[in-house]
C-alpha positions as CSV (number, residue, x, y, z in Angstrom):
1,M,-75.6,6.1,95.3
2,P,-75.9,7.2,91.6
3,L,-73.9,5.1,89.2
4,S,-71.4,6.8,86.8
5,A,-72.3,6.7,83.2
6,Q,-69.6,4.0,82.4
7,A,-70.8,1.7,85.3
8,R,-74.5,2.2,83.9
9,D,-73.5,1.3,80.4
10,E,-71.5,-1.7,81.7
11,R,-74.3,-3.0,83.8
12,A,-76.8,-2.4,81.1
13,A,-75.0,-4.5,78.9
14,W,-75.0,-7.3,81.2
15,L,-78.6,-7.0,82.0
16,R,-79.5,-6.6,78.3
17,L,-77.6,-10.0,77.9
18,V,-79.2,-12.0,80.8
19,L,-82.7,-10.4,80.2
20,T,-83.0,-11.6,76.4
21,P,-85.4,-14.5,76.3
22,G,-83.6,-17.8,75.5
23,I,-80.2,-16.6,76.6
24,G,-79.4,-18.7,79.7
25,P,-76.1,-19.2,81.8
26,G,-74.8,-21.7,79.0
27,A,-75.5,-19.3,76.2
28,V,-74.0,-16.5,78.1
29,R,-70.8,-18.4,78.7
30,R,-70.5,-19.2,75.0
31,L,-71.1,-15.6,73.9
32,L,-68.3,-14.3,76.4
33,E,-65.9,-17.1,75.4
34,A,-66.4,-16.0,71.6
35,F,-66.6,-12.2,71.9
36,G,-65.3,-11.1,75.1
37,L,-67.4,-8.5,77.7
38,P,-71.1,-8.1,76.9
39,E,-70.6,-4.7,75.1
40,D,-68.3,-6.8,72.5
41,V,-71.3,-9.4,72.2
42,F,-73.6,-6.7,71.1
43,A,-71.1,-4.9,68.8
44,A,-70.7,-8.4,67.0
45,G,-73.8,-8.3,65.0
46,R,-76.5,-10.7,64.2
47,T,-74.5,-13.0,61.8
48,K,-71.6,-13.5,64.1
49,L,-74.1,-14.2,67.0
50,A,-75.9,-16.7,65.0
51,A,-72.6,-18.8,64.3
52,V,-72.2,-19.0,68.2
53,L,-75.8,-19.6,69.1
54,D,-78.8,-19.7,66.5
55,V,-80.3,-17.2,64.3
56,A,-83.6,-16.8,66.4
57,R,-81.4,-16.0,69.7
58,A,-79.1,-13.8,67.7
59,Q,-82.1,-11.8,66.4
60,A,-83.5,-11.7,70.0
61,L,-80.2,-10.2,71.2
62,V,-80.0,-7.4,68.7
63,A,-83.8,-6.7,68.4
64,H,-85.1,-3.7,70.4
65,D,-87.3,-4.8,73.2
66,D,-89.4,-2.2,75.2
67,A,-90.1,-4.7,77.9
68,R,-86.4,-5.7,78.3
69,E,-85.4,-2.1,78.3
70,A,-87.8,-1.1,81.1
71,Q,-86.5,-4.1,83.1
72,I,-83.1,-2.9,82.6
73,E,-84.0,0.7,83.7
74,A,-85.7,-0.6,86.9
75,S,-82.7,-2.7,87.7
76,L,-80.4,0.1,87.3
77,R,-82.5,2.3,89.5
78,W,-82.5,-0.5,92.0
79,A,-78.7,-0.7,92.0
80,E,-78.3,2.9,92.8
81,D,-79.2,2.3,96.6
82,E,-75.9,1.9,98.4
83,R,-77.2,-1.5,100.0
84,H,-77.8,-3.0,96.5
85,H,-75.0,-4.5,94.3
86,L,-75.2,-6.0,90.6
87,L,-72.2,-8.2,90.6
88,T,-71.2,-9.6,87.0
89,L,-68.9,-12.5,86.3
90,A,-66.1,-9.9,85.7
91,D,-66.7,-8.5,89.3
92,P,-63.8,-9.2,91.7
93,R,-66.5,-9.5,94.4
94,Y,-68.3,-12.4,92.6
95,P,-68.3,-15.4,95.0
96,P,-65.4,-17.7,94.0
97,R,-67.3,-20.9,95.0
98,L,-70.0,-20.0,92.6
99,L,-67.6,-19.2,89.8
100,A,-66.5,-22.7,90.1
101,I,-69.8,-24.4,89.2
102,G,-70.2,-25.3,85.3
103,D,-72.4,-22.4,84.3
104,P,-72.7,-19.8,87.1
105,P,-75.2,-17.2,87.1
106,P,-73.8,-14.2,84.9
107,L,-75.2,-11.6,87.2
108,L,-76.1,-11.5,91.0
109,F,-78.5,-9.0,92.5
110,V,-77.0,-8.6,96.0
111,R,-78.7,-6.8,99.0
112,G,-76.6,-6.1,101.9
113,N,-76.0,-3.1,104.4
114,E,-73.3,-0.8,104.4
115,S,-72.0,-1.7,107.9
116,E,-69.4,-4.4,109.0
117,T,-71.9,-6.3,110.9
118,S,-75.0,-8.2,109.9
119,R,-78.4,-7.2,111.5
120,L,-81.5,-9.4,112.5
121,G,-85.0,-8.6,112.4
122,V,-87.8,-11.1,113.9
123,A,-91.3,-10.9,112.6
124,A,-93.1,-12.9,115.3
125,T,-96.8,-12.2,114.4
126,R,-99.9,-13.2,116.7
127,K,-100.3,-16.2,114.3
128,I,-97.8,-18.3,116.3
129,G,-99.6,-17.5,119.7
130,G,-99.7,-14.8,122.5
131,A,-97.0,-12.4,123.7
132,V,-95.2,-15.1,125.7
133,R,-94.7,-17.5,122.8
134,R,-93.7,-14.6,120.5
135,N,-91.1,-13.4,123.0
136,L,-89.7,-16.9,123.5
137,A,-89.5,-17.1,119.6
138,K,-87.7,-13.8,119.5
139,R,-85.1,-14.8,122.2
140,R,-84.5,-18.3,120.7
141,I,-84.0,-16.7,117.1
142,R,-81.7,-14.0,118.7
143,E,-79.6,-16.7,120.3
144,M,-79.4,-18.7,117.0
145,F,-78.2,-15.4,115.2
146,R,-75.6,-14.6,118.0
147,T,-74.2,-18.3,117.8
148,T,-74.0,-18.6,114.2
149,A,-71.1,-17.2,112.0
150,V,-73.0,-14.9,109.5
151,P,-71.1,-13.0,106.8
152,A,-70.9,-9.4,107.5
153,G,-73.0,-6.7,105.9
154,F,-76.4,-8.4,105.7
155,D,-79.9,-7.9,107.1
156,I,-81.7,-11.1,107.9
157,V,-85.5,-11.2,108.9
158,V,-86.8,-14.3,110.3
159,V,-90.6,-15.1,110.4
160,P,-91.3,-18.0,112.8
161,K,-94.1,-20.3,112.1
162,R,-96.1,-22.4,114.6
163,E,-93.9,-25.5,114.0
164,F,-91.0,-23.5,115.5
165,F,-92.1,-24.5,118.9
166,D,-92.1,-28.3,118.1
167,A,-88.4,-28.3,116.9
168,T,-85.5,-29.1,119.2
169,W,-82.7,-26.4,119.6
170,T,-80.3,-28.5,117.7
171,A,-82.9,-28.8,114.7
172,L,-83.6,-25.1,114.9
173,Q,-79.9,-24.3,114.7
174,A,-79.1,-26.7,112.1
175,D,-82.2,-25.3,109.9
176,F,-81.2,-21.8,110.5
177,S,-77.5,-22.3,109.4
178,S,-78.8,-24.3,106.4
179,A,-81.0,-21.7,105.3
180,L,-78.4,-19.0,105.4
181,G,-76.0,-21.1,103.7
182,R,-78.4,-21.6,100.9
183,Q,-79.0,-17.8,100.7
184,F,-75.5,-17.0,100.6
185,G,-74.7,-19.6,98.2
186,R,-71.7,-21.1,99.6
187,S,-71.2,-24.2,101.5
188,G,-69.3,-23.3,104.8
189,A,-70.1,-19.8,104.7
190,V,-72.5,-20.0,107.7
191,R,-71.6,-22.3,110.8
192,P,-72.5,-22.4,114.2
193,H,-69.8,-21.2,116.6
194,G,-71.2,-21.6,120.0
195,R,-73.7,-23.6,122.1
196,R,-76.7,-22.6,124.0
197,S,-76.3,-23.5,127.7
């Protein structure tokens, strides 16, 4: 969905801030504490920015950078897809547990589907064996997905490897839950809620 002019400008300022070389989450936090929103950071000018950071990084922030601008445009085009979201620290949808860490990422690129449910895709290739083994892998993965509480609105693709068949059901389910938990960035967001009979 196309972004409004205001939404484009706001996101472009956040992107310009995080895509500037030498500006990490800690520097972003200091700049936001000193000036407010990213638009205010860029309006402050090099001298005031240098007082918060240093001259080199202040100059990098205010200098025109064609490569950075191209990345900003590409990111804004990506965000126009209704399944894609750029979440800033100022966004009410930003994960609260991630906000609680010392220097949270200033900007999250989130991909999710528009529905109220999550969807599963399984890419079981011939590398793991014949049709019988591939179908067994698909059945087990579908069961793991069914018995795991997955946050709504995400598309999940699983590509099983040969080692998949050496693991116990408990180990597979624990690895699946752990991988999803790392992906969603919140401990406790994903947990098994059923048992395989």
